[in-house]
N, C-alpha and C positions, 0 to 999 in steps of 0.2 A: 253192781253198776247194771244202769239199763241201760237206751239206748240212746238217749238225748240226755238223759240226766245226772250229769257224774259218768262216763263212758268209762273209764279206766283206765290204764297203761296197753292195752293189747296190741293196737294197731299201730301204735308209737315203738313198743318195744320189736314187732315185726320189721318196723321202716331198721331199728337199732341194725338187726339181725342179717343185715342186707351186706354181703360182699364189698359194696362200697358207699359208706357213707361218708358227708360232711356234715360237720360240729356247729350247724348254726345257730344250738341255742342260747349263746350272749341276746338272741333280740327278746329271749323272755328280759332280761336284766336293765330294758329300754323298757318295755311292757309295765314293769312294777312303778316303775315310777310313774307312772297314771294312774295307778288302782287309785278309784278316791279321788279322784282328783277333779279339776271340771276337766281336765286332757283325754279322762276317762275313755271317750267316745274314738275310736281309732280304724280310720278304713287303708285296705291296704291294697292295691291294685296291681296285677304284671301278668306278662300274656302265657296263655296256657303251657304245660309242661312245663312252669319254672317253680314248681311245688310245690301253691298255693294248698295246697290237700294234704302233704305231710307238717307244715308250719303247725294247722291246725290242730294236727292228731296231737302234735307236741305239746302246744297248750292247753288243751284236753287232759292227756295225762299230766303235767304239770300239778292244774290248776284246781283237778277234782278233789273234790273231797270223800273221806269215808274211806279212801285206799291209799297205801304206802308208794309213794313213787319215785324212794331218793336210788334204789336201786341201780336206776335209770339215770338219774340223770350223774349223781356223787364225780363221775368221772368226765361228766361233759362242763365246757365253757362256765355257763350258769352255774358251778359251784361256787367258783372261785368272787362271783359278785354280790358283796353286800346285801341284797336284800334276799335274796335263797332262799336260806331258811325263814324269811318271815311270814312267804306266799308259797311256799310250797303246801300243797293240800288243804288247801283252805278256804276254799269255797266251790257252793254249790255251782258246777259249769254245769250250763245248758248250748250244748252241738247241735245246728242246727244246718243239715245238708238239704240247703235248697234244689238244686237240682232234683238230687232224690226225692225230693217230698210235689215238684213241680211233676216227673213224669209219671210215676207212681194214680195223680193226680191225673193224667190224659192232661196233661198241658189247661185245665183249667187257672184258674187264680182265684177264682172261692173256694173252688174245692180243695185246693191246697194249703189256703189258710187256714177253712173248718178242719182240717187233717190234722196241722201244725197244734190248734189248740185242744183236739181233742189227743195226743197224741201223750203231748207233755202232760195235761192235766191227767192222763193215766196213771205217771211214774212218777207227779207231784204226789198223789195219793198216796203212794207202795212206800215214799218216803216219809211224808208227812202225816202218818193217819188216824192222828185224833187231832186234823184240822174239818173242816166240809168241804170240800170244793166240789162246787156244782158243774153240771155241762151248763147250764146258761151264762155263768157265769165269766164275763172274758175272761182270755189268761196276766193281760196285765195288771185285771183287779187282783186275781186269785192270787199272782205275785206279792203285792203289796199287801193283803194279808198273813202271807205266810213272813214277811220280812218283819212286817209290824208286831206282829205274837213271838218271834224267835227271837228278834236284835239283841234283847236281853238275854239268851240262854246259846252265847256261840254260833251268831247269824252272822259273818260278814260280809254278808249282802250274795248279787249271783253273778257269776262271770258267763258270756255270751260269747261262743264263738261259733259264728256265719259263716259257714260255705258256701264258693258259689253264689254268694248274695245277688248278682248280676243276670244270672241266669235268664229272666223270665226277660231283660232287654234283651237280651241275646236269640231268643226265643218264641218271643209274641212283641217280636216286632211292632206293630200294627195294631196291640190292643191295647190303642193308649189309658182304654178304661180300665183295665186288668190292670197296666202298671201303675196307677195312679194312688186305686185301690191298697195294693203291694206297700206301696211308699209310703203309703196314708196309716196301714199295719204298722208298719216296723216305726213309724215315727212318736205312734199310742205304745206301744210295745214297750219302745227303750228312751227318750227323750224322758228330762228332766224326771226320772225316774228315781225315788230312792234306795230301792231296790238291786240298783247296777252298781256294780262295785268296777267292772269294766267291761265296754264290749267292742271284739275286734271282729271287722267284718277283710273278706278277701272273696275278691273277684278279677275280672277282666277289664272291667270298664269302672270309671271313676266314679262318684254319685250323679243320677239324671237330676238334669235340671229341668224347672217350669220355667220359664222367661228368664230374667236374670235371679231368681229362688229355689235353693235344695228344699224339697222336701224333707230331706236329713242334714242341717248344716249344723249340726249342732257334732257331725263327725272334725277328727281333722285328717286331710284328704291327704294320702301320698301316692304317688302314681308314676310311671314312667316319662311323664316330663317335668316332674317335682317330687321326687324324692325322698328330699330331707335323710331325715337324719339314718332313714330305712334302706336305703341303696345300695350297702354293702350283705341286705336278705335280698335281695328281688336275685339273683346269680351264686355260683363263684364267682372268687373273686380270681385275680392272675395268679395269686402266691398259693390258694386252695388247690387252681388243675395244677401249678407246677409241680407242688408234693405230689398229685396222683398219678401225672405225668414219669416219676419218678419210681413211686413204689408199683407202677405196674409196664412201665417201661415201653413207653410211648412214644412220638418225639409232639413235643411241645408245639413249634410252630409252627406243626399243621394242625393242632387243637386252635390254634392262635385262631390261624387264619380260616378254619369252620367256622367256626364253632362265640368268637370275639367279638368285639365292636357295640356293646351296649357301654357308653360311656358316660361319667357325671361329672361332677365339679372335682377338686381335688385331685384331677390325672385314675380315676378309677375306674378299672375296667372290668366290665362282668361276664360270664361266656355262658352263654344256654346251661342250664346244671342237667336235664334230660337227653340233649346229645350227646356232652359231656359223657356223662354215662354211657348212654348204647353205644359210643362212639370206642373205648375203655372193652366192654364185654362182647363185640364180634369185633372187635379188634379190619374197624371199615369204617375210614371219611363217607361219609355222605350225611340227605339232609332226611333227619329223622322226621320232620314234621308232613312229609308228605302222607302218611299214615294215621294223620286224624281230621279230621274237616277243617281244618287253617287255609289249606291246600285250596281248596274251593269256596274258603271264605276271602282270598289273595283274588281270585277268577273276577267274584263279583263285584268286589270295590275299585278294582283298576280299570272296567268293565263301564263305571258310570261317567256318565256324557255332561261330566263338568267343562266351564270353563276353562283353559287352560290345564286340566290335568293331565293330558297327556301329554304334552310335551316335557312337564315336571317327570314323568316316567320313564319319559325318554332321557331326560339327564339324570336321572335318578342308576339305568345300568347302563351309563356313557360311564358311572365311574365316580359325578358330581357328587356334591352337594347343593339341599335346595334351604331357601328359608320357608319356614308354615306355621300363620298365625295361629298359634290355638288359645284364642281370645273366645269364641264364639260357641268353639264345638258344645251339639249339646249330650255329649254323653252318653246316647246310643249311636245306634246301629242302623236309623232309617232316615234325621234329617237331617239333611247334607245341602247347605245351601254353597257353599262354595267347592275350590277347589281341598282348600286349606283345611277344613271340616273330615274331610275322607286322608287326607295325611294322618292328620292327627289321629282318627281310628287308625289308622298302620302304623303310628307310632303303638300307640297303645298294644295293640294286638304282637306287638315284638317285629312286626314287618321292616321297618325303619328303627334306626335311634340315633338319637340326640350327640352330635359333637360340639361340644361347650368348650373345646377348643380351636373349636375352627377362625380362619381367619377372615371370615366372611361380617362386615359392617350391619348390625340387627339397629334399626333405628326404633326397636319397642321395647319393653319388659317383656311382649307376650310373645314373643318369635322367638323364634326357636333354625337353626341349623340342622336339618336331618341328610340321612344317606342311607342308602344299603349295607347293611352292619358287615359281614360274614359274606361266608361264598355258599351256607349254607340255604339263605337267602337268596342269596342270587342266585344258586338252582332253582329257586319257588318261579322265580320273576322269569327267568329264561325258557321255564317250562309252562307255566302259563303266557306266554303275550306270543312264545314262537305259535300258538294257533288263535291269537285271539284277533277279530274281527279289525277289531280298534287300532291296531297300531301295523300296519301295512307297514309292511318295508325293513324294518327292523332286524329280520332274520334271513332275508335277502342279503343284507347289508353282514351277513355272519360268512355266506356263500364267500361276495366278495369278495371281504379280508381275509379269506384263509389264506392268500397264499402273499396278504403286503408284506409281512414283516421275510418271505426272503426276495421281494421286489427289495426290499430296506437294505438289502446285507447284499444284495447285490450292486449296491451299486445305483439300481434303476431311478434317475430320475422321473425320466419321462413317462413311463409302469407304477412308478407310485404317485404321480399328479394322477394319471387319469383314476387309478382306485378312489381317489378322496373327488376326483370329480363326482364319479358317480351315486358314492357314499352320498353326497350332498344332494344332487338330484333327489332321491328317496325322499328326501324330508319337504322339499318344500311344500306341499300340503301341511305340515306341522307347523313347521318352524319358519321365521322369515329368512329368506333367500339369503338377503343381502346385512343381514345380521354381525356385526363380529362374536357376539354370543352363540351363535347359532353354530358359525367357521370352529371356534373353539370345542364348540359338542358333540361337531361329526364327527370331524376330525379322533378327539381323544375314545369315542366311542367305538369307531372302527380301526384302533389299535389298541383299545381295551380289552375290548372282544375275543382281539385274530392273541393276546399276551396274558390271556386271565392268568395262565398258569407256568408263566415263566419269568413274569418280572412284578415287584414292588413297583408303584405306579405314585411317584408325587407331582404335586398342581401346587403352579408360585412358587416352587423351589429358592428358599434364601442363596442368591451364591452370587459370589464375587461382589461387582459395584448394582445390581440389581436383584432379578426374582425370572428366575427362570420356567417359562410356561411349562412343558413338562418334560420330569425325567425320571427314566426306564431305568431299575436298577435289577439284572439280576437274583431269580431268588437262590438262594443256596445249594450249590449242587449242578447250577444247571449253566453250561457252557457258551451262554452269548453274550454278546457286544451290549454293552451300558448303550441307551438310547438320551438324547437331547432335543428336543422336540422343539422348535422356537417359529411363533404364528408372528405372519404380519398381515395385513388389511395395504391393500393399492397402490404397496410400495414391491420390494421383489425378497424372493427366496434369497440370494444376495445377502441385502441390505441386515438378513433375520440371520445367516453364517456369521456373517461381521458383528453385527450387534453382539452373538455368543464371542467371541473373540475377544474387542474393547470391553466388557465388561467383566471379565473372567467368570464365566460360568463355569468354566473347569473346574474351579477349587472346589467346585461339588468334587470329584475324583477324585481327590488327593487318599484317603484312605481303600481306594480300590484302586486296582494292579488288574490292567486288562484294557483292552480294544473297548474303542468309545465313536459313535458315529453320532456324526452332528447332524441334523437335520432341516434343513430350513423351504419351512412352505407357507408364498403367498397365495393370496386370493383376492382375485382380479373384480371387483365390482361393475365397471363397462362391463369383460367379456366373458364375466363367469366360467373363468377357468383362473385351473390351480395352476402353481408352478413351484417346484423342488429341485433342490439342490443337498446334497452330502456330502458330505466327508469325514476321513473315518482319522482319528485323532489314535494316539498311545496313552495310556493315562499311568 
């Protein structure tokens, strides 16, 4: 077994020895369908701490030639796949951890590529001592020589497993020449090479584009914006987390609140796998991303001075969704032309999640609806924007809204209206003051910041003969009244209350047994004042 060629199963065996292991081996069955086909190039990108390296170790253990790893896989899901025995330990497998090579080369891309050539050729010499391998001959030519000479005697080709493939784009962001050199190297190594049986790359970013073209356009890409058939392997599924919570006596609702929120088509919900495991091990629900460099990267990107970016971040913190056009993103961390480029990057980094079930109407197939997925990420945004000079007023709003719910509970109409006046004033420089959407954002921000631990929040909820603007249902174990908030613009707070009654919005609470507060809020654009009316009913 080598460090790069046929690395064996020891690392995957360590993973299996862990106290908490979730079987994702059926991914192998999906990849087996691609072996030695035009679809043999697969690039899967997902956020940091979402199990990319674990998957790479599993694939090395499965495909590597010269070993027998069946004892590790015979009891896993892949063993039930028809392709299991066909491809098990049948390929010379080359594993490259690009991050390791780049670090050892002191972030010099040219030296890194030279090291890759040298180290892999050294191990090929040991595996094929009867084939002359010169230092001067390029690795792709050496592999072609080996394949042509060995293909008639048990040579099925090479499987390439490339982990952290995009680290150059992340750590050498401004080295355009080095990045191009690297991508051209991968292209020469992999594209149209008969010795490639399968090439699997994993990283955080999709493949880097130059203009409208990609240097690695032979790859099928699966990302956080378009995960395709690999979606369920990005994180832990709901059923997998339910099973873990049952096994270890952990509250599933808390786990869902903190780490769920990555949703894809067909209602697939995915949880951050690393954070789920950490929460079980430490018996605490916390943001575990603060222990990585991703915390600082979020600070850097939301601080960019892109037109409209701050408005979108404010809406997201308020619990709202935003429309993001992902079409022009250059798949790097430096080329930002619009706010959509920054927001698309945040989706790939895992700070935002797509909501395919949103009711927001999209006008383009390249648009998605994004939101902050869960409490873990909300914590990140709170911690960073609290001290960010580009977000003045957001956290003064928190102090203003600390007693907002108490005023609502006390049916203090004037005090609640005044609180919303202050909140609205804080955003004069960011949002259009007399814009109806800004009123909704500011009010939801003030309420959401005050109620995050108490209520589940629903916007535009179907109710009776219409849609209720905002509904706050108490979370399990919380002894507080439900809230139904209706907003009006240049009308009256009484009109808002009347609409709740006339359209029978109270049917929302037919399965809820408790007190409900109807909150009607009106904004007068001439006087720039808010008026509030609150009524108590019993559901």
